[in-house]
N, C-alpha and C positions, 0 to 999 in steps of 0.2 A: 433667583428664580429662573433666569435665562440658562444657567448651568444645568438646572434640573430638567428643563425642557430639552436641552441639547442631549443630555444623557438618555432621556426617555425615547428619543428618536433612534438611538443605536440599539439594535437587537440584543447585544450582549449585556445591556443594562436594563433589561425588561422590568426588573424590580423597581426602578425609578418610576416607570409608567404605572405600575400597580400601586405604589405608594401614593402617587399624585391622584390617581382615580379614587382611591379610598378616602382621601381627604377632600377632594373636590366635590364628590357626590356620594357621601357615606350611606345614604338610604339605598342607593343602587349598587354600589361597589364595596361598601364596608364589610368587614368581617361580622358574621352573625353566629349566634349559638345555633346548633343544629336544629333545634325545635322552635326557633324564633320565627315569627311571621311579621311581615312589614305592615305599615299602616295601610298601604294600598290593598294588600291581601285581605286585611280585616275589613276594609271598606267594601270589598267585593262580596265577602260573606254576608255582611249586613244588607247589602243590596239584594242578594239572592233571598235572604229571609224576608225582606220587604215585599219582594215579588210573590212569595208564597202567601203572605198575608193578603195581598191585593187579590189573589186568586181565591183564597179560602174564606175570607170574611165578607159576608154579604152587606153588612151595614156600612154605609159611607162614613158615618160619624165615628164608628169604632175603628175603621181602617185609618182614618185621619189621626185618631188618638195614638194608635200603635205606631204609625209612621213618624209622628212627631216625637215619640219616645225614642225610636231608633235614631232619629236625627240628633237628638240630645246626646245619646250614648256615643255616636260617631264623633260628634264635636268634642266631647270630653277626651276621647282617645288621642286625638291629634291636635287639640287646641284650635280646631278649625270651626268657625262659626258661620261659614258661608251658606250652609243649608243645601249644599250641592246634592247630597244623598237624597234628601226628601224630595227635592224638585224632580229628580229623575224618577223616583218611585211613584210620586203623585201623578206624573205624566203617564206612567204605565197604568195606574189605577183609573185614570179618566178614559182609557181606551176600553176597559172591561165593560 
């Protein structure tokens, strides 16, 4: 590992740096298909959809049902059950 770090510091071995970054943080630096989107990008789209719902659906109970469903979808995409998306969207909804 130390040899890899030393090589990464030398400009002529830039590929070592790229290789290390791709493996260290694949979500951020890994190779992707041209049309692929990251989990963060998908989460942002869902958050924007949730904001549209908060603005467009008058009934609080209907909003909550829709936002709960979006949270479920977001959790299934990334295996995250923190509810982070819904909490942010619900906070937006309480301001309306």
